[in-house]
Biopython code that builds the backbone (N, CA, C, O; Angstrom):
import numpy as np
from Bio.PDB.StructureBuilder import StructureBuilder

atoms = [
    (1, "UNK", "N", (-63.919, 31.623, 13.782)),
    (1, "UNK", "CA", (-64.580, 32.921, 13.736)),
    (1, "UNK", "C", (-64.058, 33.781, 14.883)),
    (1, "UNK", "O", (-63.669, 33.275, 15.936)),
    (2, "UNK", "N", (-64.057, 35.056, 14.661)),
    (2, "UNK", "CA", (-63.619, 35.962, 15.695)),
    (2, "UNK", "C", (-62.407, 36.764, 15.308)),
    (2, "UNK", "O", (-61.737, 37.325, 16.176)),
    (3, "UNK", "N", (-62.100, 36.837, 14.005)),
    (3, "UNK", "CA", (-60.960, 37.608, 13.536)),
    (3, "UNK", "C", (-61.251, 39.099, 13.517)),
    (3, "UNK", "O", (-62.288, 39.534, 14.018)),
    (4, "UNK", "N", (-60.356, 39.880, 12.949)),
    (4, "UNK", "CA", (-60.512, 41.336, 12.947)),
    (4, "UNK", "C", (-61.786, 41.827, 12.267)),
    (4, "UNK", "O", (-62.421, 42.760, 12.758)),
    (5, "UNK", "N", (-62.170, 41.218, 11.149)),
    (5, "UNK", "CA", (-63.393, 41.671, 10.467)),
    (5, "UNK", "C", (-64.638, 41.301, 11.271)),
    (5, "UNK", "O", (-65.606, 42.061, 11.292)),
    (6, "UNK", "N", (-64.623, 40.150, 11.928)),
    (6, "UNK", "CA", (-65.736, 39.761, 12.791)),
    (6, "UNK", "C", (-65.899, 40.776, 13.919)),
    (6, "UNK", "O", (-67.004, 41.239, 14.204)),
    (7, "UNK", "N", (-64.788, 41.106, 14.549)),
    (7, "UNK", "CA", (-64.804, 42.070, 15.643)),
    (7, "UNK", "C", (-65.278, 43.430, 15.146)),
    (7, "UNK", "O", (-66.096, 44.085, 15.791)),
    (8, "UNK", "N", (-64.763, 43.846, 14.003)),
    (8, "UNK", "CA", (-65.134, 45.150, 13.440)),
    (8, "UNK", "C", (-66.618, 45.206, 13.107)),
    (8, "UNK", "O", (-67.287, 46.199, 13.392)),
    (9, "UNK", "N", (-67.129, 44.142, 12.503)),
    (9, "UNK", "CA", (-68.534, 44.146, 12.092)),
    (9, "UNK", "C", (-69.492, 44.042, 13.275)),
    (9, "UNK", "O", (-70.519, 44.720, 13.305)),
    (10, "UNK", "N", (-69.163, 43.204, 14.238)),
    (10, "UNK", "CA", (-70.115, 42.897, 15.306)),
    (10, "UNK", "C", (-69.973, 43.724, 16.570)),
    (10, "UNK", "O", (-70.934, 43.846, 17.330)),
    (11, "UNK", "N", (-68.810, 44.290, 16.815)),
    (11, "UNK", "CA", (-68.606, 44.999, 18.075)),
    (11, "UNK", "C", (-68.274, 46.475, 17.900)),
    (11, "UNK", "O", (-68.769, 47.317, 18.650)),
    (12, "UNK", "N", (-67.454, 46.788, 16.930)),
    (12, "UNK", "CA", (-67.022, 48.178, 16.747)),
    (12, "UNK", "C", (-67.895, 48.882, 15.722)),
    (12, "UNK", "O", (-68.327, 50.015, 15.933)),
    (13, "UNK", "N", (-68.147, 48.214, 14.627)),
    (13, "UNK", "CA", (-68.903, 48.786, 13.517)),
    (13, "UNK", "C", (-67.957, 49.090, 12.364)),
    (13, "UNK", "O", (-66.955, 49.784, 12.536)),
    (14, "UNK", "N", (-68.284, 48.568, 11.193)),
    (14, "UNK", "CA", (-67.418, 48.777, 10.037)),
    (14, "UNK", "C", (-67.245, 50.251, 9.686)),
    (14, "UNK", "O", (-66.134, 50.662, 9.352)),
    (15, "UNK", "N", (-68.313, 51.073, 9.750)),
    (15, "UNK", "CA", (-68.118, 52.496, 9.454)),
    (15, "UNK", "C", (-67.136, 53.178, 10.412)),
    (15, "UNK", "O", (-66.385, 54.063, 10.003)),
    (16, "UNK", "N", (-67.140, 52.772, 11.674)),
    (16, "UNK", "CA", (-66.218, 53.350, 12.657)),
    (16, "UNK", "C", (-64.780, 52.971, 12.305)),
    (16, "UNK", "O", (-63.883, 53.813, 12.347)),
    (17, "UNK", "N", (-64.568, 51.710, 11.960)),
    (17, "UNK", "CA", (-63.232, 51.251, 11.588)),
    (17, "UNK", "C", (-62.745, 52.007, 10.356)),
    (17, "UNK", "O", (-61.594, 52.441, 10.303)),
    (18, "UNK", "N", (-63.619, 52.162, 9.373)),
    (18, "UNK", "CA", (-63.248, 52.879, 8.154)),
    (18, "UNK", "C", (-62.850, 54.322, 8.461)),
    (18, "UNK", "O", (-61.824, 54.797, 7.975)),
    (19, "UNK", "N", (-63.638, 55.009, 9.249)),
    (19, "UNK", "CA", (-63.322, 56.404, 9.572)),
    (19, "UNK", "C", (-62.020, 56.528, 10.352)),
    (19, "UNK", "O", (-61.233, 57.441, 10.106)),
    (20, "UNK", "N", (-61.791, 55.617, 11.289)),
    (20, "UNK", "CA", (-60.536, 55.656, 12.057)),
    (20, "UNK", "C", (-59.332, 55.399, 11.164)),
    (20, "UNK", "O", (-58.298, 56.051, 11.309)),
    (21, "UNK", "N", (-59.462, 54.448, 10.236)),
    (21, "UNK", "CA", (-58.359, 54.181, 9.314)),
    (21, "UNK", "C", (-58.060, 55.404, 8.451)),
    (21, "UNK", "O", (-56.901, 55.701, 8.165)),
    (22, "UNK", "N", (-59.104, 56.105, 8.044)),
    (22, "UNK", "CA", (-58.897, 57.322, 7.251)),
    (22, "UNK", "C", (-58.150, 58.382, 8.063)),
    (22, "UNK", "O", (-57.281, 59.075, 7.535)),
    (23, "UNK", "N", (-58.487, 58.502, 9.334)),
    (23, "UNK", "CA", (-57.806, 59.457, 10.215)),
    (23, "UNK", "C", (-56.335, 59.063, 10.375)),
    (23, "UNK", "O", (-55.443, 59.900, 10.239)),
    (24, "UNK", "N", (-56.093, 57.785, 10.664)),
    (24, "UNK", "CA", (-54.711, 57.322, 10.844)),
    (24, "UNK", "C", (-53.903, 57.470, 9.561)),
    (24, "UNK", "O", (-52.726, 57.826, 9.606)),
    (25, "UNK", "N", (-54.526, 57.200, 8.420)),
    (25, "UNK", "CA", (-53.826, 57.353, 7.132)),
    (25, "UNK", "C", (-53.458, 58.807, 6.896)),
    (25, "UNK", "O", (-52.359, 59.099, 6.423)),
    (26, "UNK", "N", (-54.368, 59.728, 7.221)),
    (26, "UNK", "CA", (-54.075, 61.153, 7.052)),
    (26, "UNK", "C", (-52.948, 61.594, 7.991)),
    (26, "UNK", "O", (-52.082, 62.377, 7.603)),
    (27, "UNK", "N", (-52.966, 61.087, 9.221)),
    (27, "UNK", "CA", (-51.910, 61.435, 10.172)),
    (27, "UNK", "C", (-50.557, 60.905, 9.702)),
    (27, "UNK", "O", (-49.545, 61.599, 9.804)),
    (28, "UNK", "N", (-50.539, 59.678, 9.189)),
    (28, "UNK", "CA", (-49.284, 59.101, 8.708)),
    (28, "UNK", "C", (-48.762, 59.885, 7.501)),
    (28, "UNK", "O", (-47.561, 60.119, 7.373)),
    (29, "UNK", "N", (-49.675, 60.283, 6.626)),
    (29, "UNK", "CA", (-49.274, 61.065, 5.452)),
    (29, "UNK", "C", (-48.728, 62.430, 5.874)),
    (29, "UNK", "O", (-47.728, 62.902, 5.334)),
    (30, "UNK", "N", (-49.388, 63.048, 6.834)),
    (30, "UNK", "CA", (-48.926, 64.357, 7.327)),
    (30, "UNK", "C", (-47.553, 64.223, 7.994)),
    (30, "UNK", "O", (-46.682, 65.072, 7.809)),
    (31, "UNK", "N", (-47.372, 63.163, 8.761)),
    (31, "UNK", "CA", (-46.100, 62.934, 9.446)),
    (31, "UNK", "C", (-44.971, 62.787, 8.423)),
    (31, "UNK", "O", (-43.890, 63.346, 8.602)),
    (32, "UNK", "N", (-45.225, 62.039, 7.360)),
    (32, "UNK", "CA", (-44.219, 61.849, 6.314)),
    (32, "UNK", "C", (-43.962, 63.150, 5.569)),
    (32, "UNK", "O", (-42.818, 63.473, 5.249)),
    (33, "UNK", "N", (-45.018, 63.889, 5.296)),
    (33, "UNK", "CA", (-44.882, 65.140, 4.545)),
    (33, "UNK", "C", (-44.074, 66.168, 5.324)),
    (33, "UNK", "O", (-43.268, 66.896, 4.745)),
    (34, "UNK", "N", (-44.284, 66.230, 6.625)),
    (34, "UNK", "CA", (-43.622, 67.233, 7.453)),
    (34, "UNK", "C", (-42.232, 66.818, 7.923)),
    (34, "UNK", "O", (-41.445, 67.673, 8.330)),
    (35, "UNK", "N", (-41.917, 65.547, 7.877)),
    (35, "UNK", "CA", (-40.629, 65.067, 8.371)),
    (35, "UNK", "C", (-40.127, 63.971, 7.432)),
    (35, "UNK", "O", (-40.606, 62.838, 7.485)),
    (36, "UNK", "N", (-39.188, 64.298, 6.595)),
    (36, "UNK", "CA", (-38.696, 63.357, 5.601)),
    (36, "UNK", "C", (-37.926, 62.185, 6.215)),
    (36, "UNK", "O", (-37.569, 61.245, 5.506)),
    (37, "UNK", "N", (-37.666, 62.232, 7.525)),
    (37, "UNK", "CA", (-37.010, 61.104, 8.183)),
    (37, "UNK", "C", (-37.965, 59.906, 8.286)),
    (37, "UNK", "O", (-37.524, 58.768, 8.444)),
    (38, "UNK", "N", (-39.254, 60.167, 8.197)),
    (38, "UNK", "CA", (-40.236, 59.085, 8.236)),
    (38, "UNK", "C", (-40.394, 58.484, 6.850)),
    (38, "UNK", "O", (-40.396, 59.197, 5.846)),
    (39, "UNK", "N", (-40.523, 57.187, 6.807)),
    (39, "UNK", "CA", (-40.777, 56.518, 5.538)),
    (39, "UNK", "C", (-42.267, 56.605, 5.222)),
    (39, "UNK", "O", (-43.093, 56.592, 6.134)),
    (40, "UNK", "N", (-42.617, 56.692, 3.946)),
    (40, "UNK", "CA", (-44.052, 56.715, 3.610)),
    (40, "UNK", "C", (-44.690, 55.371, 3.981)),
    (40, "UNK", "O", (-44.106, 54.312, 3.751)),
    (41, "UNK", "N", (-45.869, 55.429, 4.545)),
    (41, "UNK", "CA", (-46.586, 54.218, 4.927)),
    (41, "UNK", "C", (-47.969, 54.230, 4.285)),
    (41, "UNK", "O", (-48.594, 55.281, 4.143)),
    (42, "UNK", "N", (-48.425, 53.068, 3.908)),
    (42, "UNK", "CA", (-49.762, 52.971, 3.350)),
    (42, "UNK", "C", (-50.594, 51.899, 4.048)),
    (42, "UNK", "O", (-51.688, 51.570, 3.590)),
    (43, "UNK", "N", (-50.088, 51.357, 5.146)),
    (43, "UNK", "CA", (-50.821, 50.282, 5.798)),
    (43, "UNK", "C", (-52.064, 50.750, 6.536)),
    (43, "UNK", "O", (-52.837, 49.914, 7.004)),
    (44, "UNK", "N", (-52.283, 52.040, 6.656)),
    (44, "UNK", "CA", (-53.529, 52.536, 7.244)),
    (44, "UNK", "C", (-54.573, 52.833, 6.181)),
    (44, "UNK", "O", (-55.710, 53.165, 6.516)),
    (45, "UNK", "N", (-54.212, 52.720, 4.904)),
    (45, "UNK", "CA", (-55.175, 52.967, 3.835)),
    (45, "UNK", "C", (-56.250, 51.882, 3.884)),
    (45, "UNK", "O", (-55.927, 50.694, 3.885)),
    (46, "UNK", "N", (-57.530, 52.281, 3.925)),
    (46, "UNK", "CA", (-58.602, 51.278, 3.971)),
    (46, "UNK", "C", (-58.621, 50.433, 2.689)),
    (46, "UNK", "O", (-58.358, 50.935, 1.596)),
    (47, "UNK", "N", (-58.931, 49.169, 2.843)),
    (47, "UNK", "CA", (-59.011, 48.275, 1.689)),
    (47, "UNK", "C", (-60.306, 48.539, 0.912)),
    (47, "UNK", "O", (-61.273, 49.080, 1.448)),
    (48, "UNK", "N", (-60.293, 48.146, -0.350)),
    (48, "UNK", "CA", (-61.499, 48.281, -1.175)),
    (48, "UNK", "C", (-62.633, 47.444, -0.598)),
    (48, "UNK", "O", (-63.794, 47.851, -0.639)),
    (49, "UNK", "N", (-62.297, 46.274, -0.059)),
    (49, "UNK", "CA", (-63.320, 45.406, 0.510)),
    (49, "UNK", "C", (-63.987, 46.061, 1.719)),
    (49, "UNK", "O", (-65.207, 45.981, 1.866)),
    (50, "UNK", "N", (-63.215, 46.701, 2.577)),
    (50, "UNK", "CA", (-63.796, 47.383, 3.726)),
    (50, "UNK", "C", (-64.715, 48.507, 3.264)),
    (50, "UNK", "O", (-65.811, 48.672, 3.801)),
    (51, "UNK", "N", (-64.284, 49.272, 2.286)),
    (51, "UNK", "CA", (-65.110, 50.365, 1.758)),
    (51, "UNK", "C", (-66.400, 49.811, 1.164)),
    (51, "UNK", "O", (-67.475, 50.375, 1.373)),
    (52, "UNK", "N", (-66.298, 48.714, 0.427)),
    (52, "UNK", "CA", (-67.486, 48.100, -0.166)),
    (52, "UNK", "C", (-68.423, 47.543, 0.903)),
    (52, "UNK", "O", (-69.642, 47.616, 0.749)),
    (53, "UNK", "N", (-67.878, 46.993, 1.974)),
    (53, "UNK", "CA", (-68.708, 46.491, 3.077)),
    (53, "UNK", "C", (-69.463, 47.631, 3.752)),
    (53, "UNK", "O", (-70.637, 47.485, 4.093)),
    (54, "UNK", "N", (-68.800, 48.754, 3.945)),
    (54, "UNK", "CA", (-69.468, 49.911, 4.554)),
    (54, "UNK", "C", (-70.564, 50.432, 3.623)),
    (54, "UNK", "O", (-71.654, 50.774, 4.081)),
    (55, "UNK", "N", (-70.282, 50.492, 2.327)),
    (55, "UNK", "CA", (-71.298, 50.924, 1.362)),
    (55, "UNK", "C", (-72.486, 49.968, 1.379)),
    (55, "UNK", "O", (-73.636, 50.405, 1.331)),
    (56, "UNK", "N", (-72.214, 48.669, 1.446)),
    (56, "UNK", "CA", (-73.280, 47.676, 1.481)),
    (56, "UNK", "C", (-74.112, 47.820, 2.751)),
    (56, "UNK", "O", (-75.337, 47.702, 2.713)),
    (57, "UNK", "N", (-73.451, 48.072, 3.862)),
    (57, "UNK", "CA", (-74.169, 48.247, 5.122)),
    (57, "UNK", "C", (-75.075, 49.475, 5.059)),
    (57, "UNK", "O", (-76.221, 49.435, 5.508)),
    (58, "UNK", "N", (-74.553, 50.561, 4.500)),
    (58, "UNK", "CA", (-75.350, 51.783, 4.366)),
    (58, "UNK", "C", (-76.514, 51.599, 3.401)),
    (58, "UNK", "O", (-77.551, 52.247, 3.548)),
    (59, "UNK", "N", (-76.348, 50.711, 2.405)),
    (59, "UNK", "CA", (-77.403, 50.453, 1.426)),
    (59, "UNK", "C", (-78.454, 49.462, 1.953)),
    (59, "UNK", "O", (-79.434, 49.173, 1.266)),
    (60, "UNK", "N", (-78.248, 48.951, 3.162)),
    (60, "UNK", "CA", (-79.224, 48.053, 3.774)),
    (60, "UNK", "C", (-78.994, 46.581, 3.491)),
    (60, "UNK", "O", (-79.870, 45.760, 3.761)),
    (61, "UNK", "N", (-77.848, 46.233, 2.960)),
    (61, "UNK", "CA", (-77.576, 44.836, 2.632)),
    (61, "UNK", "C", (-77.478, 43.960, 3.875)),
    (61, "UNK", "O", (-77.794, 42.771, 3.827)),
    (62, "UNK", "N", (-77.046, 44.541, 4.975)),
    (62, "UNK", "CA", (-76.858, 43.754, 6.200)),
    (62, "UNK", "C", (-78.183, 43.144, 6.668)),
    (62, "UNK", "O", (-78.201, 42.041, 7.214)),
    (63, "UNK", "N", (-79.285, 43.857, 6.456)),
    (63, "UNK", "CA", (-80.597, 43.349, 6.864)),
    (63, "UNK", "C", (-81.019, 42.158, 6.018)),
    (63, "UNK", "O", (-81.845, 41.353, 6.449)),
    (64, "UNK", "N", (-80.459, 42.038, 4.817)),
    (64, "UNK", "CA", (-80.824, 40.960, 3.901)),
    (64, "UNK", "C", (-79.942, 39.724, 4.062)),
    (64, "UNK", "O", (-80.242, 38.665, 3.511)),
    (65, "UNK", "N", (-78.867, 39.860, 4.810)),
    (65, "UNK", "CA", (-77.924, 38.750, 5.005)),
    (65, "UNK", "C", (-78.472, 37.836, 6.097)),
    (65, "UNK", "O", (-78.886, 38.314, 7.153)),
    (66, "UNK", "N", (-78.480, 36.521, 5.853)),
    (66, "UNK", "CA", (-78.968, 35.590, 6.885)),
    (66, "UNK", "C", (-78.166, 35.700, 8.183)),
    (66, "UNK", "O", (-76.981, 36.035, 8.175)),
    (67, "UNK", "N", (-78.827, 35.415, 9.272)),
    (67, "UNK", "CA", (-78.181, 35.448, 10.586)),
    (67, "UNK", "C", (-77.008, 34.481, 10.589)),
    (67, "UNK", "O", (-77.118, 33.346, 10.124)),
    (68, "UNK", "N", (-75.898, 34.942, 11.112)),
    (68, "UNK", "CA", (-74.709, 34.108, 11.209)),
    (68, "UNK", "C", (-73.773, 34.217, 10.018)),
    (68, "UNK", "O", (-72.669, 33.672, 10.042)),
    (69, "UNK", "N", (-74.208, 34.925, 8.966)),
    (69, "UNK", "CA", (-73.352, 35.113, 7.794)),
    (69, "UNK", "C", (-72.719, 36.493, 7.892)),
    (69, "UNK", "O", (-73.436, 37.493, 7.938)),
    (70, "UNK", "N", (-71.407, 36.570, 7.925)),
    (70, "UNK", "CA", (-70.752, 37.874, 7.995)),
    (70, "UNK", "C", (-71.036, 38.705, 6.738)),
    (70, "UNK", "O", (-71.147, 38.169, 5.636)),
    (71, "UNK", "N", (-71.148, 39.996, 6.922)),
    (71, "UNK", "CA", (-71.389, 40.899, 5.801)),
    (71, "UNK", "C", (-70.281, 40.792, 4.772)),
    (71, "UNK", "O", (-70.547, 40.868, 3.573)),
    (72, "UNK", "N", (-69.051, 40.618, 5.213)),
    (72, "UNK", "CA", (-67.930, 40.516, 4.283)),
    (72, "UNK", "C", (-68.104, 39.303, 3.360)),
    (72, "UNK", "O", (-67.774, 39.377, 2.176)),
    (73, "UNK", "N", (-68.614, 38.199, 3.888)),
    (73, "UNK", "CA", (-68.864, 37.028, 3.051)),
    (73, "UNK", "C", (-69.965, 37.305, 2.039)),
    (73, "UNK", "O", (-69.878, 36.882, 0.887)),
    (74, "UNK", "N", (-71.003, 38.018, 2.470)),
    (74, "UNK", "CA", (-72.095, 38.364, 1.558)),
    (74, "UNK", "C", (-71.618, 39.301, 0.453)),
    (74, "UNK", "O", (-72.010, 39.150, -0.704)),
    (75, "UNK", "N", (-70.780, 40.258, 0.804)),
    (75, "UNK", "CA", (-70.241, 41.190, -0.195)),
    (75, "UNK", "C", (-69.359, 40.443, -1.187)),
    (75, "UNK", "O", (-69.450, 40.675, -2.393)),
    (76, "UNK", "N", (-68.513, 39.557, -0.697)),
    (76, "UNK", "CA", (-67.655, 38.771, -1.592)),
    (76, "UNK", "C", (-68.490, 37.879, -2.514)),
    (76, "UNK", "O", (-68.181, 37.749, -3.699)),
    (77, "UNK", "N", (-69.537, 37.270, -1.978)),
    (77, "UNK", "CA", (-70.411, 36.426, -2.800)),
    (77, "UNK", "C", (-71.122, 37.264, -3.850)),
    (77, "UNK", "O", (-71.272, 36.835, -4.994)),
    (78, "UNK", "N", (-71.561, 38.458, -3.465)),
    (78, "UNK", "CA", (-72.229, 39.356, -4.399)),
    (78, "UNK", "C", (-71.279, 39.760, -5.521)),
    (78, "UNK", "O", (-71.657, 39.767, -6.693)),
    (79, "UNK", "N", (-70.061, 40.091, -5.162)),
    (79, "UNK", "CA", (-69.071, 40.483, -6.166)),
    (79, "UNK", "C", (-68.776, 39.323, -7.112)),
    (79, "UNK", "O", (-68.644, 39.523, -8.319)),
    (80, "UNK", "N", (-68.672, 38.124, -6.572)),
    (80, "UNK", "CA", (-68.392, 36.953, -7.397)),
    (80, "UNK", "C", (-69.554, 36.700, -8.357)),
    (80, "UNK", "O", (-69.348, 36.367, -9.524)),
    (81, "UNK", "N", (-70.758, 36.860, -7.856)),
    (81, "UNK", "CA", (-71.955, 36.643, -8.677)),
    (81, "UNK", "C", (-72.063, 37.686, -9.787)),
    (81, "UNK", "O", (-72.456, 37.369, -10.909)),
    (82, "UNK", "N", (-71.710, 38.934, -9.466)),
    (82, "UNK", "CA", (-71.822, 40.026, -10.421)),
    (82, "UNK", "C", (-70.644, 40.097, -11.385)),
    (82, "UNK", "O", (-70.752, 40.707, -12.448)),
    (83, "UNK", "N", (-69.561, 39.502, -11.039)),
    (83, "UNK", "CA", (-68.347, 39.585, -11.849)),
    (83, "UNK", "C", (-67.334, 40.475, -11.154)),
    (83, "UNK", "O", (-67.692, 41.295, -10.309)),
    (84, "UNK", "N", (-66.088, 40.316, -11.507)),
    (84, "UNK", "CA", (-65.011, 41.018, -10.820)),
    (84, "UNK", "C", (-65.078, 42.523, -10.994)),
    (84, "UNK", "O", (-64.635, 43.256, -10.110)),
    (85, "UNK", "N", (-65.620, 43.013, -12.112)),
    (85, "UNK", "CA", (-65.639, 44.453, -12.365)),
    (85, "UNK", "C", (-66.721, 45.196, -11.617)),
    (85, "UNK", "O", (-66.679, 46.424, -11.535)),
    (86, "UNK", "N", (-67.698, 44.478, -11.064)),
    (86, "UNK", "CA", (-68.825, 45.142, -10.398)),
    (86, "UNK", "C", (-68.434, 45.574, -9.002)),
    (86, "UNK", "O", (-67.945, 44.770, -8.208)),
    (87, "UNK", "N", (-68.649, 46.832, -8.705)),
    (87, "UNK", "CA", (-68.379, 47.315, -7.346)),
    (87, "UNK", "C", (-69.573, 48.063, -6.780)),
    (87, "UNK", "O", (-69.529, 48.509, -5.633)),
    (88, "UNK", "N", (-70.638, 48.212, -7.558)),
    (88, "UNK", "CA", (-71.841, 48.887, -7.049)),
    (88, "UNK", "C", (-72.665, 47.898, -6.276)),
    (88, "UNK", "O", (-73.056, 46.853, -6.797)),
    (89, "UNK", "N", (-72.930, 48.228, -5.029)),
    (89, "UNK", "CA", (-73.687, 47.318, -4.172)),
    (89, "UNK", "C", (-75.058, 47.824, -3.969)),
    (89, "UNK", "O", (-75.853, 47.193, -3.272)),
]
sb = StructureBuilder()
sb.init_structure("model")
sb.init_model(0)
sb.init_chain("A")
sb.init_seg("    ")
for serial, (resi, resn, name, xyz) in enumerate(atoms, 1):
    if name == "N":
        sb.init_residue(resn, " ", resi, " ")
    sb.init_atom(name, np.array(xyz, "f"), 0.0, 1.0, " ", f" {name:<3s}", serial, name[0])
structure = sb.get_structure()
């Protein structure tokens, strides 16, 4: 335990990470658009899982997750239980 998602969830905050990634993605896109010498990059684009975790946190799911269980694990378990097509948390 203690990887990037653990750090993001417990110390920085998933919504903060998501917003920063959106800012960096916009900056990278602007840099590419204004200077064709730059290659297009998409590694700052937030993942669907991160977006779903932030939505789950805003919906109050974090309060329902047992202590010691990462929100990302709860979201993945919820998605597995609901089926692959379900993204509403």
